[in-house]
N, CA, C and O atoms as a GROMACS GRO file, in nm:
protein
  488
    1MET      N    1  -0.394   2.083   1.570
    1MET     CA    2  -0.270   2.022   1.638
    1MET      C    3  -0.152   2.009   1.563
    1MET      O    4  -0.155   1.985   1.443
    2LYS      N    5  -0.046   2.025   1.631
    2LYS     CA    6   0.089   2.028   1.535
    2LYS      C    7   0.119   1.898   1.543
    2LYS      O    8   0.132   1.826   1.642
    3VAL      N    9   0.132   1.864   1.376
    3VAL     CA   10   0.206   1.737   1.320
    3VAL      C   11   0.304   1.741   1.240
    3VAL      O   12   0.288   1.793   1.130
    4THR      N   13   0.427   1.686   1.276
    4THR     CA   14   0.576   1.690   1.172
    4THR      C   15   0.529   1.641   1.046
    4THR      O   16   0.432   1.568   1.025
    5ASN      N   17   0.619   1.696   0.956
    5ASN     CA   18   0.597   1.621   0.833
    5ASN      C   19   0.658   1.474   0.837
    5ASN      O   20   0.630   1.407   0.738
    6ALA      N   21   0.723   1.424   0.917
    6ALA     CA   22   0.759   1.299   0.929
    6ALA      C   23   0.635   1.203   0.997
    6ALA      O   24   0.624   1.086   0.963
    7GLU      N   25   0.566   1.251   1.072
    7GLU     CA   26   0.428   1.167   1.113
    7GLU      C   27   0.317   1.152   1.001
    7GLU      O   28   0.241   1.057   0.982
    8LEU      N   29   0.328   1.276   0.930
    8LEU     CA   30   0.241   1.282   0.816
    8LEU      C   31   0.258   1.163   0.730
    8LEU      O   32   0.167   1.089   0.693
    9MET      N   33   0.420   1.149   0.695
    9MET     CA   34   0.495   1.051   0.593
    9MET      C   35   0.445   0.897   0.643
    9MET      O   36   0.392   0.806   0.579
   10ASN      N   37   0.480   0.906   0.773
   10ASN     CA   38   0.453   0.770   0.837
   10ASN      C   39   0.319   0.743   0.832
   10ASN      O   40   0.292   0.624   0.818
   11SER      N   41   0.220   0.828   0.839
   11SER     CA   42   0.058   0.785   0.854
   11SER      C   43  -0.004   0.755   0.700
   11SER      O   44  -0.116   0.714   0.668
   12LYS      N   45   0.102   0.790   0.625
   12LYS     CA   46   0.033   0.771   0.489
   12LYS      C   47  -0.033   0.623   0.458
   12LYS      O   48  -0.153   0.601   0.446
   13LYS      N   49   0.071   0.530   0.448
   13LYS     CA   50   0.004   0.386   0.405
   13LYS      C   51  -0.081   0.328   0.517
   13LYS      O   52  -0.183   0.265   0.487
   14PRO      N   53  -0.039   0.350   0.669
   14PRO     CA   54  -0.149   0.302   0.734
   14PRO      C   55  -0.291   0.355   0.746
   14PRO      O   56  -0.383   0.287   0.789
   15LEU      N   57  -0.304   0.499   0.700
   15LEU     CA   58  -0.449   0.539   0.650
   15LEU      C   59  -0.488   0.492   0.545
   15LEU      O   60  -0.610   0.488   0.526
   16GLU      N   61  -0.409   0.447   0.458
   16GLU     CA   62  -0.488   0.380   0.354
   16GLU      C   63  -0.526   0.230   0.349
   16GLU      O   64  -0.608   0.181   0.271
   17GLU      N   65  -0.456   0.164   0.441
   17GLU     CA   66  -0.459   0.038   0.508
   17GLU      C   67  -0.607   0.046   0.598
   17GLU      O   68  -0.690  -0.045   0.606
   18LEU      N   69  -0.613   0.147   0.646
   18LEU     CA   70  -0.768   0.160   0.725
   18LEU      C   71  -0.878   0.212   0.635
   18LEU      O   72  -0.997   0.193   0.661
   19ALA      N   73  -0.835   0.277   0.532
   19ALA     CA   74  -0.964   0.314   0.448
   19ALA      C   75  -1.010   0.215   0.379
   19ALA      O   76  -1.122   0.209   0.329
   20ARG      N   77  -0.896   0.106   0.374
   20ARG     CA   78  -0.939  -0.055   0.314
   20ARG      C   79  -1.036  -0.122   0.386
   20ARG      O   80  -1.112  -0.199   0.329
   21VAL      N   81  -1.043  -0.098   0.522
   21VAL     CA   82  -1.111  -0.216   0.620
   21VAL      C   83  -1.250  -0.168   0.650
   21VAL      O   84  -1.286  -0.057   0.688
   22LYS      N   85  -1.316  -0.268   0.627
   22LYS     CA   86  -1.483  -0.255   0.643
   22LYS      C   87  -1.508  -0.177   0.776
   22LYS      O   88  -1.487  -0.235   0.882
   23LEU      N   89  -1.549  -0.058   0.774
   23LEU     CA   90  -1.576  -0.002   0.912
   23LEU      C   91  -1.724   0.059   0.878
   23LEU      O   92  -1.763   0.066   0.761
   24PRO      N   93  -1.815   0.111   1.004
   24PRO     CA   94  -1.932   0.161   0.995
   24PRO      C   95  -1.918   0.312   0.901
   24PRO      O   96  -1.819   0.386   0.902
   25VAL      N   97  -2.016   0.328   0.839
   25VAL     CA   98  -2.009   0.459   0.752
   25VAL      C   99  -1.977   0.580   0.791
   25VAL      O  100  -1.916   0.664   0.724
   26ARG      N  101  -2.019   0.593   0.901
   26ARG     CA  102  -1.967   0.724   1.005
   26ARG      C  103  -1.831   0.742   0.985
   26ARG      O  104  -1.776   0.840   0.935
   27THR      N  105  -1.758   0.594   1.045
   27THR     CA  106  -1.635   0.630   1.063
   27THR      C  107  -1.526   0.593   0.935
   27THR      O  108  -1.404   0.595   0.951
   28SER      N  109  -1.585   0.563   0.821
   28SER     CA  110  -1.530   0.547   0.699
   28SER      C  111  -1.534   0.682   0.632
   28SER      O  112  -1.438   0.725   0.567
   29LEU      N  113  -1.640   0.744   0.649
   29LEU     CA  114  -1.628   0.908   0.595
   29LEU      C  115  -1.530   0.946   0.656
   29LEU      O  116  -1.430   0.970   0.589
   30GLU      N  117  -1.523   0.964   0.792
   30GLU     CA  118  -1.428   1.053   0.888
   30GLU      C  119  -1.262   1.004   0.840
   30GLU      O  120  -1.169   1.083   0.824
   31VAL      N  121  -1.255   0.841   0.820
   31VAL     CA  122  -1.106   0.853   0.789
   31VAL      C  123  -1.088   0.889   0.641
   31VAL      O  124  -0.977   0.916   0.596
   32LEU      N  125  -1.177   0.890   0.580
   32LEU     CA  126  -1.143   0.966   0.427
   32LEU      C  127  -1.135   1.118   0.430
   32LEU      O  128  -1.063   1.172   0.346
   33ARG      N  129  -1.211   1.201   0.530
   33ARG     CA  130  -1.219   1.329   0.540
   33ARG      C  131  -1.058   1.339   0.623
   33ARG      O  132  -0.984   1.436   0.607
   34LEU      N  133  -1.027   1.237   0.700
   34LEU     CA  134  -0.893   1.298   0.740
   34LEU      C  135  -0.782   1.257   0.627
   34LEU      O  136  -0.696   1.341   0.602
   35ILE      N  137  -0.782   1.164   0.575
   35ILE     CA  138  -0.684   1.153   0.441
   35ILE      C  139  -0.695   1.249   0.349
   35ILE      O  140  -0.598   1.267   0.275
   36GLN      N  141  -0.782   1.310   0.337
   36GLN     CA  142  -0.824   1.446   0.219
   36GLN      C  143  -0.743   1.576   0.290
   36GLN      O  144  -0.682   1.661   0.226
   37LYS      N  145  -0.754   1.572   0.423
   37LYS     CA  146  -0.695   1.708   0.498
   37LYS      C  147  -0.556   1.671   0.522
   37LYS      O  148  -0.478   1.765   0.508
   38LEU      N  149  -0.508   1.567   0.551
   38LEU     CA  150  -0.360   1.538   0.575
   38LEU      C  151  -0.308   1.545   0.420
   38LEU      O  152  -0.207   1.610   0.391
   39ASN      N  153  -0.371   1.487   0.338
   39ASN     CA  154  -0.285   1.505   0.172
   39ASN      C  155  -0.270   1.661   0.144
   39ASN      O  156  -0.175   1.698   0.075
   40GLU      N  157  -0.354   1.750   0.192
   40GLU     CA  158  -0.324   1.895   0.182
   40GLU      C  159  -0.164   1.923   0.201
   40GLU      O  160  -0.088   1.981   0.123
   41PHE      N  161  -0.136   1.862   0.334
   41PHE     CA  162   0.011   1.887   0.352
   41PHE      C  163   0.119   1.806   0.346
   41PHE      O  164   0.235   1.837   0.373
   42LEU      N  165   0.066   1.669   0.300
   42LEU     CA  166   0.151   1.557   0.280
   42LEU      C  167   0.217   1.568   0.106
   42LEU      O  168   0.331   1.539   0.070
   43VAL      N  169   0.112   1.613   0.028
   43VAL     CA  170   0.160   1.608  -0.116
   43VAL      C  171   0.276   1.691  -0.133
   43VAL      O  172   0.374   1.644  -0.190
   44PRO      N  173   0.276   1.824  -0.084
   44PRO     CA  174   0.406   1.934  -0.104
   44PRO      C  175   0.533   1.872  -0.038
   44PRO      O  176   0.646   1.905  -0.073
   45VAL      N  177   0.506   1.778   0.063
   45VAL     CA  178   0.622   1.744   0.141
   45VAL      C  179   0.689   1.650   0.039
   45VAL      O  180   0.803   1.656  -0.005
   46GLU      N  181   0.589   1.560   0.013
   46GLU     CA  182   0.670   1.417  -0.105
   46GLU      C  183   0.708   1.513  -0.217
   46GLU      O  184   0.824   1.489  -0.250
   47GLN      N  185   0.654   1.614  -0.290
   47GLN     CA  186   0.702   1.650  -0.385
   47GLN      C  187   0.850   1.740  -0.363
   47GLN      O  188   0.936   1.752  -0.451
   48THR      N  189   0.856   1.794  -0.240
   48THR     CA  190   0.962   1.873  -0.197
   48THR      C  191   1.071   1.731  -0.176
   48THR      O  192   1.188   1.743  -0.213
   49GLN      N  193   1.037   1.640  -0.135
   49GLN     CA  194   1.119   1.504  -0.102
   49GLN      C  195   1.180   1.464  -0.218
   49GLN      O  196   1.298   1.430  -0.214
   50ASP      N  197   1.120   1.464  -0.319
   50ASP     CA  198   1.129   1.416  -0.480
   50ASP      C  199   1.237   1.479  -0.527
   50ASP      O  200   1.346   1.429  -0.556
   51ASN      N  201   1.193   1.627  -0.536
   51ASN     CA  202   1.320   1.730  -0.568
   51ASN      C  203   1.451   1.724  -0.524
   51ASN      O  204   1.552   1.745  -0.591
   52LEU      N  205   1.443   1.689  -0.384
   52LEU     CA  206   1.566   1.678  -0.310
   52LEU      C  207   1.672   1.561  -0.330
   52LEU      O  208   1.792   1.560  -0.304
   53VAL      N  209   1.576   1.448  -0.393
   53VAL     CA  210   1.654   1.328  -0.451
   53VAL      C  211   1.698   1.367  -0.578
   53VAL      O  212   1.801   1.309  -0.612
   54LYS      N  213   1.650   1.450  -0.664
   54LYS     CA  214   1.680   1.480  -0.828
   54LYS      C  215   1.790   1.591  -0.800
   54LYS      O  216   1.869   1.617  -0.891
   55GLN      N  217   1.797   1.650  -0.696
   55GLN     CA  218   1.893   1.763  -0.670
   55GLN      C  219   1.990   1.688  -0.627
   55GLN      O  220   2.076   1.698  -0.714
   56TYR      N  221   2.026   1.622  -0.550
   56TYR     CA  222   2.123   1.546  -0.517
   56TYR      C  223   2.157   1.422  -0.545
   56TYR      O  224   2.248   1.362  -0.490
   57GLY      N  225   2.078   1.374  -0.639
   57GLY     CA  226   2.114   1.210  -0.641
   57GLY      C  227   2.157   1.206  -0.789
   57GLY      O  228   2.182   1.311  -0.846
   58HIS      N  229   2.166   1.074  -0.860
   58HIS     CA  230   2.220   1.050  -1.008
   58HIS      C  231   2.149   0.932  -1.022
   58HIS      O  232   2.114   0.852  -0.936
   59PRO      N  233   2.126   0.930  -1.188
   59PRO     CA  234   2.071   0.818  -1.238
   59PRO      C  235   2.131   0.685  -1.195
   59PRO      O  236   2.251   0.668  -1.172
   60GLU      N  237   2.019   0.579  -1.185
   60GLU     CA  238   2.038   0.486  -1.112
   60GLU      C  239   2.168   0.401  -1.211
   60GLU      O  240   2.157   0.395  -1.333
   61ALA      N  241   2.275   0.346  -1.146
   61ALA     CA  242   2.378   0.295  -1.235
   61ALA      C  243   2.352   0.166  -1.316
   61ALA      O  244   2.413   0.150  -1.422
   62GLU      N  245   2.260   0.068  -1.271
   62GLU     CA  246   2.226  -0.063  -1.330
   62GLU      C  247   2.122   0.017  -1.434
   62GLU      O  248   2.149  -0.026  -1.546
   63ALA      N  249   2.032   0.100  -1.443
   63ALA     CA  250   1.913   0.138  -1.554
   63ALA      C  251   1.962   0.314  -1.563
   63ALA      O  252   1.913   0.402  -1.492
   64PRO      N  253   2.036   0.330  -1.635
   64PRO     CA  254   2.056   0.468  -1.654
   64PRO      C  255   1.960   0.540  -1.751
   64PRO      O  256   1.970   0.663  -1.764
   65ASN      N  257   1.891   0.487  -1.803
   65ASN     CA  258   1.796   0.549  -1.899
   65ASN      C  259   1.647   0.526  -1.859
   65ASN      O  260   1.555   0.550  -1.937
   66SER      N  261   1.628   0.474  -1.720
   66SER     CA  262   1.487   0.462  -1.661
   66SER      C  263   1.448   0.571  -1.612
   66SER      O  264   1.328   0.576  -1.584
   67GLY      N  265   1.526   0.684  -1.586
   67GLY     CA  266   1.485   0.818  -1.549
   67GLY      C  267   1.473   0.814  -1.374
   67GLY      O  268   1.434   0.908  -1.304
   68LYS      N  269   1.509   0.702  -1.333
   68LYS     CA  270   1.512   0.674  -1.172
   68LYS      C  271   1.625   0.741  -1.145
   68LYS      O  272   1.726   0.738  -1.214
   69VAL      N  273   1.604   0.820  -1.012
   69VAL     CA  274   1.716   0.882  -0.938
   69VAL      C  275   1.727   0.814  -0.803
   69VAL      O  276   1.627   0.783  -0.739
   70VAL      N  277   1.866   0.789  -0.755
   70VAL     CA  278   1.877   0.753  -0.666
   70VAL      C  279   2.010   0.827  -0.588
   70VAL      O  280   2.105   0.877  -0.649
   71ILE      N  281   1.994   0.822  -0.442
   71ILE     CA  282   2.114   0.881  -0.363
   71ILE      C  283   2.167   0.768  -0.297
   71ILE      O  284   2.091   0.673  -0.273
   72LEU      N  285   2.300   0.764  -0.259
   72LEU     CA  286   2.364   0.651  -0.170
   72LEU      C  287   2.453   0.686  -0.071
   72LEU      O  288   2.536   0.774  -0.093
   73PRO      N  289   2.446   0.622   0.045
   73PRO     CA  290   2.511   0.691   0.161
   73PRO      C  291   2.684   0.728   0.124
   73PRO      O  292   2.758   0.802   0.189
   74THR      N  293   2.708   0.669   0.031
   74THR     CA  294   2.853   0.663  -0.067
   74THR      C  295   2.875   0.778  -0.110
   74THR      O  296   2.989   0.826  -0.114
   75ASP      N  297   2.746   0.853  -0.159
   75ASP     CA  298   2.756   0.967  -0.272
   75ASP      C  299   2.819   1.114  -0.188
   75ASP      O  300   2.796   1.141  -0.070
   76GLU      N  301   2.890   1.181  -0.268
   76GLU     CA  302   2.920   1.299  -0.215
   76GLU      C  303   2.846   1.392  -0.177
   76GLU      O  304   2.896   1.473  -0.099
   77ASN      N  305   2.713   1.411  -0.218
   77ASN     CA  306   2.604   1.478  -0.196
   77ASN      C  307   2.529   1.442  -0.074
   77ASN      O  308   2.457   1.521  -0.013
   78TYR      N  309   2.553   1.305  -0.037
   78TYR     CA  310   2.481   1.232   0.073
   78TYR      C  311   2.441   1.343   0.195
   78TYR      O  312   2.326   1.378   0.221
   79ARG      N  313   2.530   1.378   0.245
   79ARG     CA  314   2.543   1.434   0.399
   79ARG      C  315   2.454   1.557   0.377
   79ARG      O  316   2.371   1.586   0.464
   80LYS      N  317   2.469   1.644   0.249
   80LYS     CA  318   2.387   1.772   0.235
   80LYS      C  319   2.244   1.720   0.224
   80LYS      O  320   2.162   1.776   0.298
   81PHE      N  321   2.196   1.617   0.141
   81PHE     CA  322   2.089   1.580   0.123
   81PHE      C  323   2.001   1.530   0.265
   81PHE      O  324   1.881   1.547   0.286
   82MET      N  325   2.104   1.463   0.354
   82MET     CA  326   2.032   1.410   0.454
   82MET      C  327   2.005   1.553   0.540
   82MET      O  328   1.896   1.574   0.592
   83GLU      N  329   2.085   1.622   0.547
   83GLU     CA  330   2.060   1.746   0.627
   83GLU      C  331   1.913   1.842   0.571
   83GLU      O  332   1.838   1.902   0.648
   84GLU      N  333   1.903   1.838   0.455
   84GLU     CA  334   1.801   1.898   0.423
   84GLU      C  335   1.644   1.830   0.420
   84GLU      O  336   1.530   1.876   0.420
   85LEU      N  337   1.701   1.700   0.419
   85LEU     CA  338   1.565   1.588   0.453
   85LEU      C  339   1.537   1.599   0.588
   85LEU      O  340   1.423   1.606   0.632
   86ALA      N  341   1.638   1.601   0.655
   86ALA     CA  342   1.597   1.611   0.835
   86ALA      C  343   1.532   1.722   0.846
   86ALA      O  344   1.432   1.719   0.917
   87GLU      N  345   1.565   1.836   0.788
   87GLU     CA  346   1.508   1.953   0.821
   87GLU      C  347   1.344   1.999   0.756
   87GLU      O  348   1.266   2.083   0.801
   88LEU      N  349   1.330   1.902   0.629
   88LEU     CA  350   1.202   1.909   0.588
   88LEU      C  351   1.102   1.835   0.694
   88LEU      O  352   1.012   1.893   0.756
   89VAL      N  353   1.134   1.706   0.704
   89VAL     CA  354   1.056   1.590   0.794
   89VAL      C  355   1.057   1.673   0.939
   89VAL      O  356   0.955   1.648   1.003
   90GLY      N  357   1.136   1.756   0.998
   90GLY     CA  358   1.140   1.781   1.158
   90GLY      C  359   1.023   1.893   1.121
   90GLY      O  360   0.951   1.911   1.219
   91GLN      N  361   0.989   1.962   1.023
   91GLN     CA  362   0.910   2.091   1.011
   91GLN      C  363   0.770   2.048   1.080
   91GLN      O  364   0.734   1.930   1.081
   92GLU      N  365   0.698   2.147   1.135
   92GLU     CA  366   0.565   2.145   1.196
   92GLU      C  367   0.474   2.196   1.129
   92GLU      O  368   0.500   2.295   1.060
   93ASN      N  369   0.339   2.140   1.134
   93ASN     CA  370   0.246   2.205   1.064
   93ASN      C  371   0.125   2.200   1.164
   93ASN      O  372   0.106   2.102   1.235
   94GLU      N  373   0.044   2.311   1.167
   94GLU     CA  374  -0.067   2.360   1.237
   94GLU      C  375  -0.182   2.284   1.148
   94GLU      O  376  -0.209   2.320   1.034
   95ILE      N  377  -0.246   2.177   1.214
   95ILE     CA  378  -0.343   2.093   1.140
   95ILE      C  379  -0.490   2.091   1.218
   95ILE      O  380  -0.493   2.042   1.330
   96VAL      N  381  -0.598   2.138   1.167
   96VAL     CA  382  -0.714   2.133   1.245
   96VAL      C  383  -0.776   2.011   1.188
   96VAL      O  384  -0.812   2.013   1.070
   97PHE      N  385  -0.789   1.920   1.251
   97PHE     CA  386  -0.881   1.780   1.232
   97PHE      C  387  -0.944   1.737   1.351
   97PHE      O  388  -0.917   1.782   1.463
   98THR      N  389  -1.032   1.644   1.324
   98THR     CA  390  -1.102   1.564   1.433
   98THR      C  391  -1.056   1.419   1.426
   98THR      O  392  -1.069   1.344   1.328
   99LYS      N  393  -0.990   1.383   1.569
   99LYS     CA  394  -0.950   1.260   1.532
   99LYS      C  395  -1.087   1.136   1.515
   99LYS      O  396  -1.200   1.140   1.564
  100VAL      N  397  -1.026   1.038   1.433
  100VAL     CA  398  -1.128   0.948   1.428
  100VAL      C  399  -1.147   0.845   1.526
  100VAL      O  400  -1.050   0.778   1.561
  101LYS      N  401  -1.272   0.822   1.577
  101LYS     CA  402  -1.313   0.728   1.673
  101LYS      C  403  -1.316   0.600   1.622
  101LYS      O  404  -1.411   0.576   1.547
  102LEU      N  405  -1.225   0.498   1.644
  102LEU     CA  406  -1.243   0.376   1.591
  102LEU      C  407  -1.308   0.255   1.648
  102LEU      O  408  -1.283   0.221   1.764
  103PRO      N  409  -1.385   0.191   1.578
  103PRO     CA  410  -1.464   0.106   1.675
  103PRO      C  411  -1.367   0.018   1.780
  103PRO      O  412  -1.251  -0.011   1.748
  104GLU      N  413  -1.427  -0.022   1.908
  104GLU     CA  414  -1.334  -0.125   1.992
  104GLU      C  415  -1.336  -0.259   1.919
  104GLU      O  416  -1.240  -0.329   1.951
  105THR      N  417  -1.424  -0.320   1.823
  105THR     CA  418  -1.405  -0.405   1.774
  105THR      C  419  -1.330  -0.448   1.664
  105THR      O  420  -1.340  -0.558   1.609
  106LEU      N  421  -1.250  -0.351   1.632
  106LEU     CA  422  -1.173  -0.352   1.532
  106LEU      C  423  -1.026  -0.400   1.526
  106LEU      O  424  -0.936  -0.330   1.572
  107GLU      N  425  -1.003  -0.508   1.475
  107GLU     CA  426  -0.859  -0.564   1.477
  107GLU      C  427  -0.762  -0.498   1.384
  107GLU      O  428  -0.764  -0.501   1.261
  108ILE      N  429  -0.687  -0.445   1.453
  108ILE     CA  430  -0.547  -0.374   1.348
  108ILE      C  431  -0.408  -0.407   1.425
  108ILE      O  432  -0.392  -0.412   1.547
  109GLU      N  433  -0.314  -0.428   1.329
  109GLU     CA  434  -0.180  -0.453   1.392
  109GLU      C  435  -0.130  -0.333   1.457
  109GLU      O  436  -0.153  -0.220   1.412
  110PRO      N  437  -0.058  -0.356   1.563
  110PRO     CA  438  -0.002  -0.244   1.655
  110PRO      C  439   0.099  -0.165   1.582
  110PRO      O  440   0.121  -0.049   1.618
  111GLY      N  441   0.154  -0.209   1.497
  111GLY     CA  442   0.233  -0.106   1.432
  111GLY      C  443   0.160   0.012   1.347
  111GLY      O  444   0.192   0.131   1.347
  112VAL      N  445   0.043  -0.056   1.265
  112VAL     CA  446  -0.024   0.052   1.209
  112VAL      C  447  -0.116   0.155   1.306
  112VAL      O  448  -0.159   0.268   1.284
  113LEU      N  449  -0.127   0.068   1.421
  113LEU     CA  450  -0.204   0.153   1.531
  113LEU      C  451  -0.119   0.246   1.580
  113LEU      O  452  -0.178   0.341   1.631
  114MET      N  453   0.019   0.254   1.584
  114MET     CA  454   0.134   0.327   1.656
  114MET      C  455   0.149   0.467   1.546
  114MET      O  456   0.167   0.581   1.589
  115ALA      N  457   0.138   0.436   1.416
  115ALA     CA  458   0.158   0.539   1.297
  115ALA      C  459   0.038   0.631   1.305
  115ALA      O  460   0.046   0.750   1.274
  116LEU      N  461  -0.083   0.567   1.351
  116LEU     CA  462  -0.198   0.648   1.381
  116LEU      C  463  -0.250   0.718   1.513
  116LEU      O  464  -0.362   0.765   1.533
  117GLU      N  465  -0.133   0.711   1.604
  117GLU     CA  466  -0.188   0.745   1.745
  117GLU      C  467  -0.248   0.859   1.742
  117GLU      O  468  -0.358   0.881   1.791
  118LYS      N  469  -0.157   0.963   1.667
  118LYS     CA  470  -0.205   1.100   1.703
  118LYS      C  471  -0.365   1.156   1.616
  118LYS      O  472  -0.423   1.262   1.639
  119PHE      N  473  -0.405   1.054   1.518
  119PHE     CA  474  -0.500   1.092   1.442
  119PHE      C  475  -0.632   1.007   1.454
  119PHE      O  476  -0.726   1.029   1.377
  120VAL      N  477  -0.642   0.894   1.566
  120VAL     CA  478  -0.706   0.823   1.583
  120VAL      C  479  -0.749   0.792   1.759
  120VAL      O  480  -0.659   0.803   1.843
  121LYS      N  481  -0.848   0.766   1.789
  121LYS     CA  482  -0.880   0.736   1.935
  121LYS      C  483  -0.968   0.596   1.925
  121LYS      O  484  -1.044   0.565   1.832
  122ILE      N  485  -0.946   0.536   2.018
  122ILE     CA  486  -1.009   0.411   2.057
  122ILE      C  487  -1.099   0.418   2.176
  122ILE      O  488  -1.156   0.317   2.217
   0.00000   0.00000   0.00000
């Protein structure tokens, strides 16, 4: 299935939240396998995003020795950063995975479910 880097990034926290929910054993295992599969693609995306921030950003003004790098909309390089970030998040990956069947009795917030729509079925 084709999955954009943005969809991968948006699914990370909801999948972590789902992994903490008490589910049947089979479903729990499927969730963990899905997380592992998606992380193969997500980790390099996050590293690339971090590198873009380092490339175009600057040390945080309030704590210049903290090692934290930020980029602000008022920065000179912000536009170039956003162009490259848009290219990164828009890239598609062909990922082979099985959608996780969630139990009908599972109570989950709509926002979480929306982020997982491509990865789960009810």
